[in-house]
C-alpha positions in Angstrom: 0.1 0.1 0.0 1.3 3.5 -0.9 1.1 6.2 1.5 -1.0 9.0 -0.3 0.1 12.5 0.4 -1.9 15.3 -1.1 -0.6 18.9 -1.3 -3.5 21.6 -1.8 -2.3 24.5 -3.3 1.0 25.5 -5.2 1.8 29.1 -4.2 5.1 29.5 -2.7 4.5 27.3 0.4 2.5 24.5 -1.3 5.0 24.2 -4.2 8.1 24.3 -1.9 6.4 21.6 0.6 5.7 19.4 -2.6 9.1 19.7 -3.8 10.7 19.2 -0.4 8.6 16.0 0.1 9.7 14.6 -3.3 13.4 15.0 -2.2 13.0 13.7 1.4 10.7 10.7 0.4 12.2 8.9 -2.6 10.3 5.8 -1.8 8.0 3.8 -4.1 5.6 3.3 -1.1 5.0 7.1 -1.1 2.7 8.9 -3.7 2.7 12.6 -3.9 -0.1 14.7 -5.5 -0.2 18.4 -5.8 -3.3 20.0 -6.6 -3.7 23.4 -8.0 -6.2 25.4 -10.0 -3.8 26.7 -12.5 -1.0 24.8 -14.6 1.8 27.3 -14.0 3.4 28.9 -10.9 2.2 32.6 -10.0 4.7 34.7 -8.5 2.3 36.5 -6.2 5.0 38.9 -5.0 5.2 40.4 -8.4 1.7 41.0 -8.9 2.2 44.9 -8.6 4.7 44.6 -11.4 2.3 42.7 -13.6 -0.4 45.3 -13.1 2.1 48.0 -14.0 2.6 46.5 -17.4 5.6 44.2 -17.0 5.7 40.7 -18.4 6.5 37.9 -16.0 8.3 34.7 -17.0 6.1 31.7 -17.4 6.8 28.9 -14.9 4.7 25.7 -15.9 4.6 23.1 -13.1 5.0 20.2 -15.8 8.7 21.5 -16.2 9.2 22.4 -12.7 8.4 19.1 -11.3 9.6 16.9 -14.2 11.5 13.8 -12.9 10.3 14.4 -9.3 7.7 11.7 -9.2 5.2 14.5 -8.1 1.6 13.9 -9.8 0.2 17.3 -10.7 -3.7 17.4 -10.6 -5.0 20.7 -12.3 -8.4 21.4 -10.7 -10.4 23.5 -8.2 -10.7 22.3 -4.6 -14.2 22.5 -3.4 -14.1 20.7 0.0 -12.0 19.0 2.6 -13.4 16.3 5.0 -10.8 15.8 7.8 -12.8 13.2 9.5 -13.1 11.1 6.4 -9.7 12.1 5.1 -11.1 13.3 1.7 -10.6 16.2 -0.7 -13.1 17.0 -3.3 -11.4 18.3 -6.6 -13.8 19.2 -9.4 -16.5 16.9 -8.0 -14.1 14.0 -7.7 -13.3 12.7 -4.2 -9.6 11.8 -3.4 -8.3 10.2 -0.4 -5.2 10.8 1.5 -3.2 9.5 4.3 -1.4 12.9 5.0 -2.7 16.1 3.7 -0.7 19.5 3.3 -3.0 22.3 3.2 -1.8 25.4 1.4 -4.7 27.0 -0.3 -3.5 30.5 0.9 -5.4 33.6 1.0 -7.2 36.4 -1.3 -8.2 39.7 -1.0 -10.3 41.0 1.9 -12.9 43.8 1.2 -13.1 44.1 4.9 -16.9 44.6 4.5 -16.5 48.2 3.1 -19.3 49.1 0.8 -18.6 49.4 -3.0 -15.2 47.7 -2.7 -16.3 44.5 -4.5 -17.9 46.4 -7.1 -15.5 49.3 -7.8 -12.2 48.4 -6.5 -9.3 46.4 -8.0 -7.3 43.6 -6.3 -3.7 42.5 -6.5 -4.0 39.1 -4.5 -4.2 37.1 -7.8 -3.2 37.1 -11.3 -6.6 37.7 -13.0 -7.0 40.7 -10.5 -3.5 42.2 -11.5 -4.4 41.6 -15.2 -7.8 43.4 -14.8 -6.0 46.3 -13.3 -3.2 46.5 -15.9 -6.0 46.7 -18.6 -7.7 49.4 -16.6 -4.7 51.6 -16.2 -3.8 51.3 -19.7 -7.0 52.9 -20.7 -6.5 55.8 -18.3 -5.8 59.3 -19.7 -2.8 61.5 -18.3 -3.7 63.3 -15.2 -6.4 60.9 -13.9 -6.2 59.9 -10.2 -5.5 56.3 -8.9 -5.7 55.7 -5.2 -4.2 52.6 -3.5 -6.0 51.9 -0.3 -3.7 50.3 2.5 -0.4 51.2 3.7 1.1 47.7 4.2 3.7 46.2 2.0 1.4 45.3 -0.9 0.0 48.9 -1.0 3.4 50.4 -0.8 4.7 48.4 -3.6 1.6 48.9 -5.6 1.6 52.7 -5.4 5.3 53.1 -6.2 5.3 50.7 -9.0 2.3 52.4 -10.6 3.8 55.9 -10.0 7.0 54.9 -11.6 5.4 53.2 -14.5 2.8 55.9 -15.2 4.3 59.3 -14.1 1.4 60.9 -16.1 -1.2 59.7 -13.5 -2.0 61.3 -10.0 -1.3 58.4 -7.5 -2.4 58.6 -4.0 -1.9 56.2 -1.0 -4.5 56.0 1.6 -3.1 54.6 5.0 -5.2 53.8 8.2 -2.1 54.9 10.3 1.2 56.7 9.6 3.1 55.9 6.5 5.4 52.9 7.3 4.5 53.2 10.9 6.0 49.9 11.5 9.4 50.8 10.2 12.3 52.4 11.9 12.8 56.2 11.6 15.3 55.8 8.7 12.9 53.4 6.9 9.9 55.9 7.2 12.2 58.7 6.1 13.1 56.7 3.0 9.5 56.0 2.2 8.7 59.8 2.2 11.7 60.6 0.1 10.7 58.0 -2.5 6.9 59.0 -2.3 8.0 62.7 -2.9 10.1 61.7 -5.9 7.5 59.8 -7.6 4.8 62.4 -6.9 2.6 60.1 -4.7 0.2 61.9 -2.6 0.0 60.2 0.8 -3.1 60.3 3.0 -2.3 59.2 6.5 -4.8 58.4 9.3 -7.4 57.7 6.6 -10.1 55.1 7.1 -12.1 54.3 4.0 -15.9 54.1 4.6 -17.0 53.6 0.9 -15.7 53.1 -2.4 -17.6 54.5 -5.3 -17.0 54.2 -9.2 -14.9 57.6 -9.1 -14.1 58.3 -5.6 -13.0 56.9 -2.3 -15.1 58.4 0.7 -13.3 58.4 4.1 -14.6 57.8 7.6 -14.4 61.6 8.3 -16.5 62.6 5.2 -13.8 63.5 2.8 -13.9 62.5 -0.8 -10.8 61.4 -2.7 -11.0 61.4 -6.4 -10.3 57.9 -8.0 -10.6 57.0 -11.5 -9.3 53.7 -10.3 -9.2 52.3 -6.8 -6.7 49.6 -5.9 -7.8 47.8 -2.7 -4.6 46.3 -0.7 -6.1 46.5 2.8 -5.6 43.0 4.1 -6.0 39.5 2.9 -8.4 36.7 4.0 -7.7 32.9 3.9 -9.4 30.5 1.7 -12.9 29.6 3.3 -12.8 25.9 2.8 -10.9 25.2 6.1 -13.8 26.6 8.0 -16.0 23.8 7.0 -13.4 21.0 7.0 -13.8 19.8 10.6 -10.2 21.1 11.3 -9.8 23.4 14.4 -9.4 27.1 13.0 -9.0 30.4 14.3 -12.0 33.1 14.1 -10.4 34.3 10.9 -10.4 30.5 9.5 -6.6 30.0 9.8 -5.7 26.4 10.8 -4.2 26.0 14.1 -1.0 24.2 14.0 1.8 23.0 16.4 5.6 23.7 15.9 5.9 21.1 13.0 2.9 22.7 11.1 0.7 19.7 12.2 -3.1 20.5 12.8 -3.8 20.4 16.6 -6.9 18.7 16.0 -6.2 16.2 13.1 -2.7 14.7 13.1 -2.9 13.6 9.5 -3.3 17.2 8.3 -0.6 19.8 8.0 -1.2 23.5 7.1 1.5 25.9 5.6 1.6 29.5 4.5 -1.1 32.0 4.9 -3.8 29.4 5.7 -1.9 28.2 8.9 -1.8 29.8 12.3 1.5 29.0 13.7 3.7 30.6 16.5 7.0 32.1 15.7 9.6 33.9 17.9 8.5 35.6 21.1 5.4 33.4 20.8 3.9 35.6 18.2 1.8 34.3 15.3 3.7 34.5 12.0 2.3 37.0 9.6 0.8 36.3 6.2 3.9 36.5 3.8 6.4 34.5 1.6 8.9 35.0 4.3 6.7 32.8 6.5 5.3 30.4 4.2 8.5 29.0 2.9 10.2 27.9 6.2 6.8 26.7 7.2 6.8 24.5 4.3 10.3 23.2 5.0 9.2 22.6 8.7 6.2 20.5 7.6 7.8 18.5 4.7 10.7 17.6 7.0 8.3 16.7 9.9 6.2 14.4 7.4 9.3 12.7 6.2 10.6 12.1 9.8 7.4 10.6 10.9 7.1 8.3 7.9 10.8 7.2 8.1 11.3 7.2 12.1 13.8 10.1 11.6 14.4 12.9 13.9 11.7 15.8 14.0 12.7 19.2 12.9 13.0 21.9 15.5 14.2 24.9 13.5 13.1 28.2 15.0 10.8 30.1 12.7 12.0 33.7 12.9 12.4 37.0 10.7 15.6 38.5 9.4 14.1 41.5 7.3 11.4 43.0 5.4 12.1 43.5 1.6 10.1 46.2 -0.1 10.4 47.1 -3.7 9.4 50.9 -4.5 9.5 50.6 -8.1 12.3 49.1 -10.2 15.1 51.5 -9.2 14.3 51.8 -5.5 14.1 49.5 -2.5 13.8 49.3 1.2 15.2 46.4 3.3 14.3 47.0 6.9 16.0 44.7 9.3 14.0 43.2 12.3 14.2 41.1 15.1 13.3 37.4 15.3 9.9 38.5 16.1 9.6 40.9 13.3 10.1 44.3 15.0 12.1 46.8 13.3 15.5 47.6 14.3 17.4 50.9 13.3 19.4 49.3 10.5 18.1 49.7 7.0 19.3 49.4 3.2 17.9 51.7 0.8 18.3 52.8 -2.8 19.3 50.9 -5.9 21.2 48.3 -3.8 18.1 47.6 -1.8 16.2 47.2 -5.2 18.8 44.6 -6.2 18.6 42.8 -3.1 14.8 42.6 -3.3 15.0 41.3 -6.9 17.5 38.6 -5.9 15.2 37.4 -3.0 12.2 37.2 -5.5 14.4 35.3 -8.0 15.9 33.1 -5.4 12.3 32.1 -4.3 11.1 31.2 -7.7 14.4 29.4 -8.4 13.8 27.2 -5.4 10.5 26.2 -6.5 11.8 25.5 -10.1 14.5 23.3 -8.7 12.5 21.6 -6.0 14.8 18.5 -5.8 18.3 19.7 -6.8 20.9 17.2 -6.1 18.5 14.4 -6.3 18.9 12.0 -9.1 15.8 12.3 -11.3 13.5 9.4 -11.8 13.0 8.1 -15.3 9.3 8.5 -15.6 8.1 12.0 -16.8 5.8 14.2 -14.6 2.1 13.4 -14.9 -0.3 16.0 -15.1 -4.0 15.4 -14.8 -6.5 18.1 -15.9 -10.0 18.5 -14.8 -11.2 15.9 -17.5 -9.2 13.3 -15.8 -6.7 12.7 -18.9 -3.2 12.2 -18.1 -0.7 14.1 -20.5 
């Protein structure tokens, strides 16, 4: 009997987990299936670049996982039943012995009226492409408002302003601009915003989004031919109905090995998991969290199946990497529990650093089993119709 491992979701965390499992478990009695809705890897950390008109390199999973023994199942996950150990993909029920849940997160309208109807999102490739098409139709001088002062909002506002200097770009932040950064980090943000002509609205809560404006909680109206909503993310809702223990926001509660605290056959990684990091603080939703979580889960699964030693690597942070257009960047160094320290790296060197981080993450997924002799059989890809290609 083969031990059936199913990995749901092939974002950064899911793809890394599948590749690392393939490397750790080179056994004929283990079958690894990776389920994803799209046939190629989406570099989510580059969606602001895609929206600004740049072309991203295609990364098909059939090439990335060739020779690893991982079976790719292209389809949409509609249900997980943790009690019966099944997942439903395009109406077909699949059974697992071990499940890695990595369905990630999407945009969160935060219940603000008009957001779903009038705002654009950057949490997905379709959303980024729709925004790109809309920006391309804007005339010079028209206003674009980015709502949300977090990392995604900063990267979106600066990327759009750099690519389209003819537009009037504004950023609306609930608090102060970069209020989680060091003094030096905040000063650099203001410098870049000024150079790019970005208008910053601090302490601005958005009460309503209209077709041509953003209305704030204090009654102000900010004109917006295009509104880009980056104010937070929400996890995929499937976990809520799976029978797994989840938080009130739907994240799966896991232990230090990324194993579900309620169902030991299930592991969760990436944005979908609620895991504790340094200082007993929950890890934030980010690629910086998802990749080490995937390593931890894969190594723990391999150890439990082979009788090896469980991993105990601490999950911690080192820096926050922010691109501010193609020519500028900000590397904010942080403590293990993600608090800013005084040290920063800025300017062109920081932009190169961030680019290397992004390329390194994609390279790691494209080479999941580097150093492992490839298996002779080609990768199997199953599409919704069920045909293997």
